[in-house]
TIGUTOR-446799 format. One record per residue (C-alpha): residue number from 1; x, y, z. Coordinates in steps of 0.2 Angstrom, whole numbers, plus 2048, in hexadecimal, padded with zeros to 3 digits. Each point is the difference from the previous one (the first is absolute). Layout:
% TIGUTOR-446799
NUM/X/Y/Z
...
***
This chain:
% TIGUTOR-446799
1/E88/ABB/742
2/7EE/800/80A
3/7F6/810/7FC
4/802/808/80B
5/7FE/811/7F9
6/7F2/80B/7FC
7/7FE/7FE/7ED
8/7FC/813/7FA
9/7EE/802/7FF
10/7FF/7F4/80F
11/7F5/7F3/7F6
12/80C/7F7/7F4
13/7F0/801/7F3
14/802/812/7FE
15/812/7FE/7FC
16/7FB/800/7ED
17/7F8/812/804
18/80F/809/80B
19/804/80B/7F2
20/7F2/809/7FA
21/7FD/802/814
22/80E/807/806
23/802/80C/7F0
24/7F0/805/804
25/7FF/803/812
26/813/807/805
27/806/808/7F1
28/80D/7F2/7FC
29/808/808/7F5
30/803/810/807
31/80A/7FB/80F
32/809/7F2/7F8
33/807/80A/7F2
34/808/80C/810
35/807/7F0/808
36/808/7FF/7F0
37/806/810/7FC
38/808/801/812
39/80D/7F2/7FF
40/80C/809/7FA
41/80C/7F4/7F5
42/7FD/7EF/808
43/80A/7F4/7F9
44/7F7/7EF/806
45/7EE/801/804
46/7F7/7F4/80B
47/7EB/806/803
48/7FB/7F5/80E
49/7ED/7FA/800
50/801/803/7EA
51/7EC/7FA/7FE
52/7FB/802/7ED
53/812/80A/7FD
54/7F8/812/7FD
55/80E/805/807
56/80E/7F7/7FD
57/7F9/805/7EC
58/804/812/804
59/811/7FC/806
60/803/7F6/7F1
61/7F9/810/7F7
62/80A/80D/807
63/812/7F7/805
64/801/7F3/7F2
65/812/7FE/806
66/7FD/7FA/813
67/7FE/7EC/804
68/7ED/800/806
69/7FD/7F1/809
70/7ED/7FB/80B
71/7F9/7F9/80C
72/7F1/7FB/805
73/7F7/7F2/80D
74/7EF/7FD/7F2
75/804/7F6/7F2
76/7F0/802/7F8
77/806/815/800
78/80D/7FA/7F9
79/7F9/7F8/7F2
80/7F9/812/7FC
81/811/808/802
82/808/7F6/7F3
83/7F2/800/7F5
84/805/815/800
85/80E/800/800
86/809/7EE/7F7
87/808/7F3/803
88/813/80B/802
89/7FE/807/80F
90/804/7F7/811
91/7F1/7FF/80E
92/803/7F6/80C
93/7F3/7F7/80F
94/806/803/80F
95/7F9/80A/80E
96/802/813/808
97/808/7FB/80F
98/80A/7F0/7FB
99/807/808/7EB
100/80D/7F2/7FB
101/80E/80B/7F9
102/80F/804/809
103/804/80E/80C
104/806/80E/7F4
105/7F7/7FA/7F0
106/7F7/812/7FC
107/804/812/801
108/7EE/804/7FE
109/7F0/7F7/808
110/7F0/804/7FC
111/7EF/7FE/808
112/7EF/806/7F9
113/7F0/7FC/80A
114/807/7EF/80B
115/804/807/811
116/7EB/801/807
117/7FF/7EF/7FC
118/80E/7FC/80D
119/7FD/800/814
120/80C/809/808
121/80C/7F4/804
122/7FE/7FA/7EF
123/805/812/7F9
124/814/802/80E
125/803/7EE/7FA
126/7FD/807/7ED
127/80C/80F/803
128/80C/7F8/804
129/802/7F5/7F7
130/7FB/80B/7F3
131/810/80D/808
132/80A/7EF/7FD
133/800/7FE/7EF
134/804/812/7FD
135/812/804/7FB
136/80B/80E/80B
137/7F7/80B/7F5
138/7EF/7FA/7FE
139/7F1/80A/800
140/7ED/7F9/806
141/7F0/809/7F6
142/7F3/7F9/807
143/7EB/806/7FB
144/7F0/7FB/80A
145/7F3/807/809
146/804/80D/80E
147/7F9/809/80E
148/7F2/80B/7F5
149/800/813/7FD
150/7F0/806/80A
151/7EE/7F7/804
152/7FE/7FC/7EE
153/80C/7F7/7FB
154/800/7F8/813
155/7EB/7F8/7FA
156/807/7FB/7F0
157/80E/7F2/806
158/7F3/7F9/80C
159/7FE/7F7/7F2
160/80E/7F7/7FB
161/804/7FE/813
162/7ED/7F4/800
163/808/7F8/7F0
164/811/7FD/805
165/7FF/802/813
166/800/80C/80D
167/810/7F7/80A
168/80C/7FF/7F1
169/7FD/813/7F8
170/7FF/807/815
171/810/807/7FC
172/800/807/7EF
173/7F0/809/805
174/807/806/812
175/811/807/7F4
176/80D/7F2/809
177/808/7F9/7EE
178/80B/80B/804
179/807/7FD/810
180/7FD/7EF/7FD
181/80D/804/7F1
182/80F/80C/80A
183/7FD/7EC/80D
184/805/7F9/7F3
185/811/809/7FE
186/7FE/80C/7F4
187/806/80E/801
188/7F8/813/7FC
189/7EF/7FA/7FD
190/7F4/809/7F8
191/7EF/802/7F9
192/803/808/7ED
193/7EE/800/7F8
194/7EF/7FF/809
195/7F0/801/7F3
196/7ED/7FD/803
197/7FA/7F2/7F7
198/7EB/7F8/7FE
199/804/7F8/80D
200/80A/80A/80F
201/810/805/802
202/814/7F8/7F9
203/814/806/800
204/80C/7FA/7FB
205/80F/7FD/80C
206/813/7FE/7FC
207/80D/7FC/80D
208/812/7FD/7FC
209/80E/7F2/806
***
């Protein structure tokens, strides 16, 4: 598969630093724990863009009876996830815009800090793919950068944009993600949590299939 994705910290050489950098700069565990706690009683969960497996580890702890699957486009970061989680948890290599699963395979899809790496077209394609993957009672729970709370949060987010690119992060900072989720066919789309971080504002968006 061609390496058309943007690595977690943009450059492959920084991949091994991903966990400590994200912990220090995003209040990662706070928002991921909120995401996990908001899933209700899931049966089968896909972590889309699972990265190093931090969210999968929280999901396994909080929902031990659920069937968990991780997907990421970066084989280097999947190696880290497998080291962290062990060989028994299913983690696949694949693209968010064309996930290699049958329609209706999951009743929950979660995603954390993935969509700001995607262009507008890729975001829309990925969201339509997620909609197809969900069961009729399924839900999407998406955590990512959002419209800033205030000018300070907007200024801080410039650092993220300089690293990850202005084109891919524009929809996030302009608060467009909920609209894009709705346009992909999701119902009752809402921002259910929003928080300040050292690099800008972040939110959790939920949409029903």
